[in-house]
C-alpha positions as CSV (number, residue, x, y, z in Angstrom):
1,X,0.0,0.0,0.0
2,X,1.3,3.5,-0.9
3,X,2.7,5.6,1.9
4,X,1.5,8.8,0.2
5,X,-0.4,10.2,-2.7
6,X,0.7,13.0,-5.1
7,X,-1.4,14.7,-7.7
8,X,-0.6,16.2,-11.1
9,X,-2.2,16.8,-14.4
10,X,0.1,14.6,-16.5
11,X,2.4,11.8,-15.2
12,X,5.2,10.9,-17.6
13,X,6.7,7.5,-16.9
14,X,10.4,7.4,-18.0
15,X,13.0,10.1,-18.2
16,X,14.4,9.3,-21.6
17,X,14.4,11.7,-24.6
18,X,10.6,11.3,-25.2
19,X,9.7,11.7,-21.5
20,X,11.9,14.7,-20.7
21,X,11.0,16.5,-24.0
22,X,7.3,15.9,-23.3
23,X,7.7,17.1,-19.7
24,X,9.5,20.2,-20.9
25,X,6.9,21.1,-23.6
26,X,3.9,20.6,-21.3
27,X,5.4,22.6,-18.5
28,X,6.3,25.3,-21.0
29,X,2.6,25.4,-22.0
30,X,1.5,25.8,-18.3
31,X,0.6,22.2,-17.6
32,X,1.5,20.6,-14.3
33,X,3.6,17.6,-15.2
34,X,5.6,15.0,-13.2
35,X,8.3,13.0,-14.9
36,X,9.3,9.7,-13.2
37,X,12.8,8.3,-13.7
38,X,13.8,5.1,-12.0
39,X,17.5,5.8,-11.9
40,X,19.3,8.3,-9.7
41,X,20.8,10.1,-12.8
42,X,21.0,9.9,-16.6
43,X,24.5,8.6,-16.7
44,X,24.1,5.3,-18.6
45,X,26.4,4.5,-21.5
46,X,25.8,3.0,-24.9
47,X,22.5,4.8,-25.6
48,X,21.7,6.6,-28.8
49,X,23.8,9.8,-29.2
50,X,22.9,11.0,-32.7
51,X,20.9,14.2,-32.5
52,X,19.6,14.7,-36.0
53,X,18.9,18.0,-37.8
54,X,15.1,17.5,-37.2
55,X,15.7,17.6,-33.4
56,X,18.1,20.5,-33.7
57,X,15.4,22.4,-35.6
58,X,13.1,21.9,-32.6
59,X,15.8,23.4,-30.4
60,X,15.8,26.4,-32.7
61,X,12.1,26.8,-32.6
62,X,12.2,26.6,-28.8
63,X,14.8,29.4,-28.7
64,X,17.4,27.2,-26.9
65,X,19.6,26.1,-29.8
66,X,22.4,28.5,-28.9
67,X,22.6,27.1,-25.3
68,X,22.3,23.5,-26.6
69,X,25.3,23.9,-28.9
70,X,27.4,25.1,-26.0
71,X,27.2,21.5,-24.6
72,X,30.3,19.5,-25.8
73,X,29.4,17.6,-29.0
74,X,30.8,16.7,-32.4
75,X,29.2,17.7,-35.7
76,X,29.1,15.5,-38.8
77,X,28.0,16.8,-42.2
78,X,28.3,13.4,-43.9
79,X,27.8,9.8,-43.1
80,X,29.7,7.0,-44.8
81,X,31.7,3.9,-44.4
82,X,34.1,1.5,-46.0
83,X,32.8,-1.6,-47.9
84,X,35.8,-3.8,-48.2
85,X,38.4,-1.5,-49.7
86,X,35.8,0.9,-51.1
87,X,35.1,4.1,-49.1
88,X,31.7,5.5,-49.7
89,X,29.5,8.4,-48.6
90,X,25.8,7.7,-48.2
91,X,24.4,10.9,-46.8
92,X,25.4,14.6,-47.0
93,X,23.5,17.0,-44.8
94,X,24.7,20.4,-46.0
95,X,21.7,21.1,-48.2
96,X,19.0,20.2,-45.6
97,X,16.2,22.8,-45.1
98,X,17.1,23.2,-41.5
99,X,19.1,25.8,-39.5
100,X,21.6,23.2,-38.4
101,X,22.9,21.2,-41.4
102,X,24.7,18.6,-39.4
103,X,24.2,15.6,-37.1
104,X,25.2,16.4,-33.5
105,X,26.9,13.6,-31.6
106,X,26.3,14.1,-27.9
107,X,26.2,11.6,-25.0
108,X,22.5,11.0,-24.2
109,X,23.1,11.9,-20.5
110,X,24.3,15.4,-21.6
111,X,21.2,15.8,-23.8
112,X,18.9,14.8,-21.0
113,X,20.7,16.9,-18.3
114,X,20.5,20.0,-20.6
115,X,16.8,19.5,-21.4
116,X,15.7,18.7,-17.8
117,X,17.6,21.8,-16.6
118,X,15.7,23.9,-19.1
119,X,12.4,22.3,-18.0
120,X,13.1,23.1,-14.3
121,X,12.9,26.8,-15.2
122,X,9.1,26.2,-15.3
123,X,7.4,25.9,-11.9
124,X,4.9,23.3,-13.2
125,X,7.7,20.8,-14.1
126,X,8.7,18.2,-11.5
127,X,11.3,15.5,-12.2
128,X,11.4,12.7,-9.6
129,X,14.5,10.6,-9.8
130,X,14.7,7.1,-8.2
131,X,10.9,6.7,-8.8
132,X,10.1,3.5,-10.6
133,X,6.6,3.0,-11.8
134,X,5.5,-0.5,-11.0
135,X,1.7,-0.5,-11.7
136,X,-1.1,1.5,-13.1
137,X,-4.0,2.9,-11.0
138,X,-7.3,2.0,-12.7
139,X,-10.9,3.1,-11.9
140,X,-13.8,1.8,-14.0
141,X,-11.6,1.1,-16.9
142,X,-9.8,4.5,-16.9
143,X,-6.2,4.9,-15.9
144,X,-5.9,7.4,-13.0
145,X,-2.1,7.4,-12.6
146,X,0.6,5.0,-11.4
147,X,2.1,3.4,-8.3
148,X,5.8,3.9,-8.0
149,X,8.6,2.8,-5.7
150,X,10.5,5.7,-4.3
151,X,13.4,6.3,-1.8
152,X,10.6,6.9,0.8
153,X,8.6,3.8,-0.1
154,X,5.6,3.3,-2.4
155,X,3.8,6.3,-3.7
156,X,0.7,6.9,-5.8
157,X,0.9,9.6,-8.5
158,X,-2.6,10.4,-9.6
159,X,-3.0,12.2,-12.9
160,X,-5.6,13.1,-15.5
161,X,-3.3,11.6,-18.1
162,X,-0.4,9.0,-17.8
163,X,2.1,8.8,-20.7
164,X,4.3,5.8,-20.9
165,X,7.8,6.8,-22.2
166,X,9.6,3.9,-20.4
167,X,11.3,2.3,-23.4
168,X,11.2,-1.0,-25.2
169,X,10.9,-2.9,-21.9
170,X,8.0,-0.7,-20.8
171,X,6.3,-1.8,-17.6
172,X,3.5,0.7,-18.5
173,X,2.5,-1.0,-21.7
174,X,2.8,-4.4,-20.0
175,X,0.6,-3.3,-17.1
176,X,-2.0,-2.0,-19.6
177,X,-2.1,-5.3,-21.4
178,X,-1.3,-3.7,-24.8
179,X,-0.7,-6.1,-27.7
180,X,2.8,-5.9,-29.1
181,X,3.5,-6.8,-32.7
182,X,7.0,-8.1,-33.1
183,X,9.0,-7.9,-36.4
184,X,11.8,-10.5,-36.6
185,X,15.2,-9.0,-36.3
186,X,18.3,-11.0,-37.5
187,X,20.9,-9.0,-35.7
188,X,22.2,-7.9,-32.3
189,X,24.9,-5.4,-31.5
190,X,27.8,-5.4,-29.1
191,X,28.8,-2.0,-27.8
192,X,32.1,-1.0,-26.3
193,X,34.7,1.8,-26.2
194,X,38.0,2.2,-28.0
195,X,40.4,5.1,-27.8
196,X,40.3,7.5,-30.8
197,X,43.3,8.8,-32.7
198,X,43.3,12.1,-34.4
199,X,43.7,10.6,-37.9
200,X,41.0,8.0,-37.6
201,X,38.3,8.1,-40.3
202,X,34.8,8.9,-39.2
203,X,32.8,6.0,-40.7
204,X,29.5,6.5,-39.0
205,X,27.9,3.8,-41.2
206,X,30.5,1.3,-40.5
207,X,33.3,-0.9,-41.9
208,X,31.9,-3.8,-43.9
209,X,34.4,-6.7,-44.2
210,X,35.0,-10.3,-43.3
211,X,31.3,-11.0,-42.7
212,X,31.1,-8.2,-40.1
213,X,29.8,-4.6,-39.8
214,X,31.7,-2.4,-37.4
215,X,30.1,0.9,-36.5
216,X,32.3,3.6,-34.9
217,X,30.7,6.7,-33.5
218,X,33.1,9.5,-32.5
219,X,32.8,10.7,-29.0
220,X,35.6,13.2,-28.3
221,X,38.7,11.1,-27.4
222,X,37.1,7.7,-27.9
223,X,34.8,5.8,-30.2
224,X,31.5,4.2,-29.2
225,X,31.9,1.0,-31.2
226,X,29.2,-1.3,-32.3
227,X,29.9,-4.7,-33.8
228,X,26.8,-6.2,-35.6
229,X,26.4,-9.9,-35.0
230,X,23.8,-12.5,-35.8
231,X,20.9,-12.7,-33.5
232,X,21.5,-14.5,-30.2
233,X,25.1,-15.3,-31.1
234,X,26.9,-13.4,-28.3
235,X,27.5,-16.6,-26.3
236,X,29.3,-18.1,-29.4
237,X,31.4,-15.0,-29.7
238,X,32.4,-15.3,-26.1
239,X,33.2,-19.0,-26.5
240,X,35.7,-18.2,-29.2
241,X,37.6,-15.9,-26.8
242,X,38.7,-12.3,-26.5
243,X,41.7,-12.8,-28.7
244,X,39.5,-13.9,-31.6
245,X,37.2,-11.0,-30.8
246,X,40.1,-8.5,-31.0
247,X,41.2,-10.1,-34.2
248,X,37.8,-9.6,-35.7
249,X,38.0,-5.9,-34.9
250,X,41.4,-5.6,-36.5
251,X,40.3,-7.4,-39.6
252,X,37.3,-5.0,-39.9
253,X,39.2,-1.8,-39.1
254,X,43.0,-2.4,-39.5
255,X,43.8,1.2,-38.5
256,X,42.8,0.4,-34.9
257,X,46.0,-1.5,-34.5
258,X,47.0,-2.4,-30.9
259,X,44.2,-0.3,-29.5
260,X,42.0,-3.4,-29.6
261,X,44.0,-4.6,-26.7
262,X,42.0,-2.1,-24.6
263,X,39.2,-4.7,-24.6
264,X,40.5,-6.9,-21.7
265,X,37.3,-8.3,-20.3
266,X,33.8,-9.2,-21.5
267,X,32.4,-6.8,-18.8
268,X,33.5,-4.0,-21.2
269,X,31.2,-5.3,-23.9
270,X,27.5,-4.6,-23.7
271,X,24.9,-6.6,-25.6
272,X,22.1,-4.7,-27.3
273,X,19.3,-7.1,-28.2
274,X,17.9,-5.4,-31.2
275,X,14.2,-5.2,-31.6
276,X,11.6,-3.8,-34.0
277,X,8.1,-3.9,-32.6
278,X,5.1,-1.6,-32.2
279,X,1.8,-1.6,-30.3
280,X,-1.4,-2.3,-32.2
281,X,-3.0,0.3,-30.1
282,X,-1.1,3.0,-28.2
283,X,-3.8,4.2,-25.9
284,X,-6.7,3.5,-23.6
285,X,-8.7,6.0,-21.5
286,X,-6.3,8.0,-19.4
287,X,-3.1,6.4,-20.9
288,X,-0.9,6.9,-23.9
289,X,2.4,5.3,-24.9
290,X,4.9,7.0,-27.1
291,X,8.6,6.6,-28.2
292,X,10.1,3.1,-27.7
293,X,7.2,2.2,-25.4
294,X,5.0,2.4,-28.5
295,X,7.4,1.3,-31.2
296,X,10.9,-0.1,-30.4
297,X,13.4,0.9,-33.1
298,X,16.6,-0.7,-34.4
299,X,19.7,1.3,-34.0
300,X,20.0,1.4,-37.8
301,X,20.1,5.0,-39.1
302,X,20.3,6.2,-35.4
303,X,16.7,7.5,-35.7
304,X,15.2,6.1,-32.4
305,X,15.8,9.2,-30.2
306,X,14.6,11.6,-32.9
307,X,11.5,9.7,-33.7
308,X,10.6,9.5,-30.0
309,X,11.1,13.3,-29.6
310,X,8.8,13.8,-32.6
311,X,6.2,11.8,-30.8
312,X,6.6,14.0,-27.7
313,X,6.2,17.2,-29.8
314,X,3.0,15.9,-31.5
315,X,1.6,14.9,-28.1
316,X,2.3,18.3,-26.5
317,X,1.0,20.1,-29.6
318,X,-2.3,18.2,-29.5
319,X,-2.9,17.8,-25.7
320,X,-1.4,20.8,-23.9
321,X,-4.6,22.9,-24.3
322,X,-7.0,20.0,-23.4
323,X,-4.9,19.1,-20.4
324,X,-5.1,22.6,-19.1
325,X,-8.8,22.5,-19.5
326,X,-9.2,19.0,-18.1
327,X,-10.9,17.6,-21.2
328,X,-8.6,15.0,-22.7
329,X,-10.6,12.3,-24.5
330,X,-9.6,9.0,-25.9
331,X,-10.3,10.2,-29.4
332,X,-7.5,12.8,-28.9
333,X,-5.1,10.0,-27.9
334,X,-6.2,8.0,-30.9
335,X,-5.4,11.1,-33.1
336,X,-1.8,11.1,-31.8
337,X,-1.4,7.5,-32.8
338,X,-2.9,8.1,-36.2
339,X,-0.5,11.0,-36.8
340,X,2.6,9.2,-35.6
341,X,1.9,5.8,-37.0
342,X,2.8,6.8,-40.6
343,X,6.4,7.9,-39.9
344,X,6.8,4.9,-37.6
345,X,5.7,2.4,-40.2
346,X,7.9,3.9,-42.9
347,X,11.0,4.1,-40.7
348,X,10.6,0.5,-39.4
349,X,10.1,-0.7,-43.0
350,X,13.4,0.9,-44.0
351,X,15.1,-0.6,-41.0
352,X,13.7,-4.1,-41.9
353,X,15.1,-3.7,-45.4
354,X,18.5,-2.7,-44.1
355,X,18.5,-5.7,-41.8
356,X,18.0,-8.0,-44.9
357,X,21.1,-6.4,-46.4
358,X,23.1,-7.0,-43.2
359,X,22.1,-10.7,-43.4
360,X,23.8,-11.0,-46.7
361,X,27.0,-9.6,-45.2
362,X,27.2,-12.5,-42.7
363,X,27.3,-15.0,-45.6
364,X,30.7,-13.9,-46.8
365,X,33.3,-14.5,-44.0
366,X,36.2,-13.5,-46.3
367,X,37.5,-10.2,-47.6
368,X,34.6,-8.1,-48.9
369,X,34.5,-6.4,-52.2
370,X,31.8,-3.8,-53.0
371,X,29.6,-5.0,-55.9
372,X,29.4,-2.7,-58.9
373,X,25.6,-2.1,-58.4
374,X,26.3,-0.8,-54.9
375,X,29.0,1.5,-56.2
376,X,26.7,2.7,-58.9
377,X,23.8,3.5,-56.5
378,X,26.0,5.5,-54.1
379,X,27.4,7.4,-57.0
380,X,24.1,8.6,-58.4
381,X,24.2,12.4,-58.4
382,X,22.3,13.9,-55.5
383,X,21.5,10.5,-53.9
384,X,23.4,11.5,-50.7
385,X,21.2,14.5,-50.2
386,X,18.0,12.4,-50.7
387,X,19.2,9.9,-48.1
388,X,20.2,12.7,-45.7
389,X,16.7,14.2,-46.0
390,X,15.0,10.8,-45.3
391,X,17.2,10.1,-42.3
392,X,18.1,13.6,-41.0
393,X,14.6,15.2,-41.3
394,X,12.4,12.1,-41.5
395,X,8.8,11.6,-42.5
396,X,6.3,14.1,-41.3
397,X,8.6,16.0,-39.0
398,X,6.9,17.8,-36.1
399,X,7.3,21.5,-35.2
400,X,6.7,23.4,-32.0
401,X,3.3,24.9,-31.9
402,X,1.8,26.9,-29.0
403,X,-1.3,24.9,-28.0
404,X,-3.2,28.2,-27.7
405,X,-2.8,28.7,-31.5
406,X,-5.0,27.2,-34.1
407,X,-3.8,23.8,-35.5
408,X,-2.1,23.8,-38.8
409,X,-4.6,23.7,-41.6
410,X,-5.4,20.4,-43.3
411,X,-3.9,21.6,-46.6
412,X,-0.5,22.1,-45.0
413,X,-0.7,18.7,-43.2
414,X,-1.6,17.0,-46.5
415,X,1.3,18.7,-48.2
416,X,3.8,17.6,-45.5
417,X,2.5,14.0,-45.6
418,X,2.8,14.0,-49.4
419,X,6.4,15.2,-49.3
420,X,7.3,12.7,-46.5
421,X,5.7,9.9,-48.5
422,X,7.7,10.8,-51.6
423,X,10.9,10.9,-49.7
424,X,10.1,7.6,-47.9
425,X,9.4,6.0,-51.3
426,X,12.7,7.2,-52.7
427,X,14.4,5.8,-49.6
428,X,12.7,2.4,-50.0
429,X,13.7,2.2,-53.7
430,X,17.3,3.0,-52.7
431,X,17.3,0.5,-49.9
432,X,16.0,-2.2,-52.3
433,X,18.7,-1.5,-54.8
434,X,21.3,-1.7,-52.2
435,X,20.0,-5.0,-50.9
436,X,19.9,-6.4,-54.4
437,X,23.5,-5.2,-54.9
438,X,24.7,-7.3,-51.9
439,X,23.3,-10.4,-53.5
440,X,25.0,-10.1,-56.8
441,X,28.6,-11.2,-57.3
442,X,31.3,-8.5,-57.7
């Protein structure tokens, strides 16, 4: 039984990008909001660090971009890799219709600390660390809040609306009994750190060779490294030993040299069990799930954080006014799902296509050679800018809108959807050509 009861207008479960952004936006609109984070801080490694131009544009619209860019980060204007001995560039961001024409690489804890500090400037924002939501409070079929464990014992947080932003292992969606649709994923990823040298290439999309894909994300003086492996094969990798693991890294990226010796223990290697899934229904009376709680994304393209933030913006745009007036209906929650399902479906489709391409990489354990169709596709004039638009801006990007203003007119919305659909179709065609190119002999 709970020791005490707190009341708020909106209870946000989970202090990740979606949860903190939603809390910030609602507090900015004058809504009383409480964000629950089960850990004592945000300092957890091997989370997504790619802040895309679409998210940076939101920072500009909020008037906090200048402060945000003062936080230490790296800026990339292109994304490429090395396929065997063939270096390629897949995306160039310098022509994007955004104020920031680059991808910002920033540790997620710095991003969350920055955004939560900005949110605390609003008196209606409350961030409660070490508060883990363990169950939902239900009354006559309507969710009335959550029960959470806190440093002072169990507590009830009662709210007009509860929003689950607690990630792919969401207890909120489990407690609500939502149906999860799983899409088979053939890969997992192993994450670890390796020291970075000043002359190392920045191959954000990885090194493809010897049946492996090695992703290297620059983080100041070190790389966050991801080794793509077959699904559920981590135990096999460990059985072959650390020496073979280090040899695999050297074969994939010879320039690492003896730096691979920095991996001395399996405790330094973190397994990410890759998932792609989404809820059939994101809501029930008094409850909404967004971000990974509604649709778990693969790390492919690094879009997970940015898609979750887009969900938060759409939620705040549509619900801030009704929350202030105490009149949120389930139809309003359904409207958010309808709006955000389209970009979710398109993005997950592209990720599934990319996974199929990765499967073909595993079939060739020897030295890789980029097939001529692959070289042809990545050499098409302007293709890098198209890919940058699909990944860096996304499908149906959201924009900050004061809930007191009138919603964007239907004509504008239709135009945005049409543009997004066209870009997504172009991306799908490109992905299909790339996958077919993997299957053809060099």
